[in-house]
C-alpha positions in Angstrom: 6.4 -13.1 -6.5 8.5 -15.9 -8.0 7.3 -18.4 -5.4 5.3 -20.8 -7.5 1.8 -19.4 -6.6 0.4 -19.6 -10.1 1.8 -23.0 -10.7 0.5 -24.4 -7.4 -2.9 -22.8 -8.1 -3.0 -24.6 -11.5 -2.0 -27.9 -9.9 -4.7 -27.5 -7.2 -7.4 -26.8 -9.8 -6.4 -30.0 -11.7 -6.4 -32.1 -8.5 -9.7 -30.4 -7.5 -11.4 -31.2 -10.8 -10.1 -34.8 -10.6 -11.7 -35.2 -7.1 -14.8 -33.1 -7.6 -15.8 -35.1 -10.8 -14.5 -38.4 -9.5 -12.3 -38.8 -12.6 -9.8 -41.1 -10.8 -6.9 -39.8 -12.9 -3.6 -41.2 -11.8 -0.8 -39.0 -10.6 1.0 -39.8 -13.9 -2.0 -38.6 -16.0 -2.4 -35.4 -13.9 1.3 -34.7 -14.4 0.9 -35.1 -18.2 -2.0 -32.6 -18.1 0.0 -30.3 -15.8 3.0 -30.2 -18.2 0.7 -28.4 -20.7 0.0 -25.6 -18.2 3.6 -24.8 -17.2 7.0 -26.4 -16.4 6.6 -25.9 -12.6 3.0 -27.2 -12.4 3.8 -31.0 -12.3 6.0 -30.5 -9.2 2.9 -29.4 -7.2 1.0 -32.5 -8.3 3.7 -34.7 -6.6 2.8 -33.4 -3.1 6.4 -34.1 -2.2 8.8 -31.4 -0.8 11.8 -32.5 -2.8 12.3 -33.6 -6.4 14.9 -33.4 -9.2 13.5 -31.8 -12.3 15.0 -32.6 -15.7 14.1 -31.3 -19.2 12.2 -28.1 -18.6 11.8 -29.1 -15.0 8.7 -31.1 -15.6 10.4 -34.6 -15.8 10.4 -35.2 -12.1 11.9 -37.8 -9.7 10.8 -37.7 -6.1 13.5 -37.5 -3.4 12.6 -39.2 -0.2 13.9 -37.2 2.7 12.9 -36.3 6.2 14.9 -33.1 6.1 13.2 -29.8 6.7 14.7 -26.6 5.1 13.7 -23.3 6.5 13.8 -20.1 4.4 14.0 -16.4 5.0 12.1 -14.9 2.1 12.0 -11.2 1.4 9.4 -9.9 -1.1 10.6 -6.3 -2.0 7.1 -5.1 -3.0 8.4 -4.6 -6.5 6.2 -6.4 -9.1 7.7 -8.2 -12.1 6.1 -9.9 -15.0 7.1 -13.6 -15.3 6.5 -13.4 -19.1 8.9 -10.4 -19.4 11.6 -12.2 -17.4 11.4 -15.4 -19.5 11.2 -13.4 -22.8 14.4 -11.4 -21.8 16.1 -14.7 -20.8 15.1 -16.3 -24.1 16.7 -13.4 -26.0 19.9 -13.7 -23.8 19.9 -17.6 -24.1 20.2 -17.4 -27.9 23.8 -16.2 -27.5 24.7 -18.7 -24.8 25.9 -22.3 -25.3 23.3 -23.6 -22.9 19.6 -22.7 -22.5 17.6 -22.5 -19.3 18.7 -26.1 -18.4 21.7 -28.1 -19.2 22.8 -31.8 -19.0 24.3 -32.6 -15.7 25.8 -36.0 -15.0 26.5 -35.5 -11.3 23.4 -34.4 -9.5 24.6 -33.8 -5.9 21.4 -32.4 -4.3 19.9 -35.8 -3.4 23.1 -36.7 -1.5 22.7 -33.6 0.7 19.1 -34.3 1.4 19.2 -38.0 2.1 22.7 -38.7 3.5 24.6 -36.8 6.1 23.3 -33.3 5.8 25.8 -30.8 4.6 24.1 -27.4 4.9 27.0 -25.3 3.6 27.4 -27.5 0.5 23.7 -27.3 -0.3 23.7 -23.5 0.2 26.7 -23.2 -2.2 24.7 -25.0 -4.9 21.9 -22.4 -4.9 21.7 -20.8 -8.3 19.0 -19.3 -10.6 19.6 -18.6 -14.3 16.9 -16.0 -14.2 18.5 -13.9 -11.4 20.6 -11.6 -13.6 17.5 -10.7 -15.7 15.4 -10.1 -12.5 18.1 -7.9 -11.0 18.4 -5.9 -14.2 14.7 -5.1 -13.9 15.1 -4.0 -10.2 18.5 -3.2 -8.7 16.9 -3.4 -5.2 17.1 -7.1 -5.5 20.9 -7.0 -5.7 20.9 -4.8 -2.6 18.8 -7.3 -0.7 21.0 -10.2 -1.7 24.1 -8.2 -0.6 22.5 -7.3 2.7 21.7 -10.9 3.5 25.3 -11.9 2.7 26.9 -9.1 4.8 24.5 -9.1 7.8 23.7 -12.8 8.0 26.6 -14.5 6.2 24.2 -16.3 4.0 24.1 -16.9 0.3 20.8 -15.5 -1.1 19.3 -15.7 -4.5 16.2 -14.6 -6.4 13.4 -17.1 -6.3 12.0 -18.1 -9.7 11.5 -15.1 -11.9 11.5 -12.8 -8.9 11.1 -10.5 -7.2 11.3 -12.5 -4.0 14.8 -13.2 -2.6 15.5 -16.1 -0.2 18.3 -17.7 1.9 18.3 -21.0 3.7 18.3 -21.4 7.4 18.9 -24.6 9.5 15.9 -24.1 11.8 12.8 -22.1 12.2 14.4 -20.4 15.3 17.4 -19.4 13.2 15.1 -18.0 10.4 13.2 -15.8 12.9 16.5 -14.6 14.4 17.8 -13.8 10.9 14.6 -11.8 10.3 15.1 -9.8 13.5 18.8 -9.2 12.6 18.0 -8.0 9.0 15.3 -5.7 10.4 17.8 -4.1 12.8 20.4 -3.7 10.1 18.3 -2.3 7.3 16.7 1.1 7.9 12.9 1.2 7.9 12.7 3.5 4.8 14.9 1.1 2.8 12.7 -1.9 3.6 9.4 0.0 3.0 7.1 -2.4 1.2 9.0 -5.5 2.2 7.1 -8.6 3.2 9.4 -11.0 5.1 
C-alpha cells in the first residue's frame, strides 16, 4: 500500500534473527545488512520515528524529537506494483536533471521537528517524486488528493509508491474529525473499497 510494510517486515526479520540466534550484531551492522534488502529497510532498524535519509534514503541520521504527527491515511483499495512504479520512474528519470534524490544543502525538516513546531511549514514540504507515476496508474488517487484539499484544507500526497494517500493532522482528535468529515463529503459508492 506504499506504507513501508515490506520494508518493516524485512527489518523485523533481521532483528528477529539477530535476537533468536544471539548474534549480538550492532545496529550499524544490521543497517549494513538492511541496505542490501532495500533503501527503506534501514529506517526500520533505527526504531526511531524521525530520521533524515540521504543517498538512496539508506544513509540515515536520527532526529531526536518528542513531536507526534498524526496522519489521515486513505487506501483506495486499488493495488499497485512497487516494481512497476519504480521502473516507470527510472524511465522518466533518465530525461530529468535529477534522479530520485538530489543534493540539498538546507534540510529544514529537523528544525520543524525539534524547534518551535511550525505545522503549516512542515505540511508545505510534503512531496513525493513517485506521486505522478502512481497517479498515472490510477486517477482515483488524484481525486482523493483533491477531496482532502477541498474538504479538509489539507495538502495530501501519495505515500511511497502508492496507492495510499495521506495528510497530516495536529492531533488524534483532529484526525478522527477529518475522517468523519471526509466520509460525509464523499458519497459511499465513490469510497467503496476505501480503508481509512
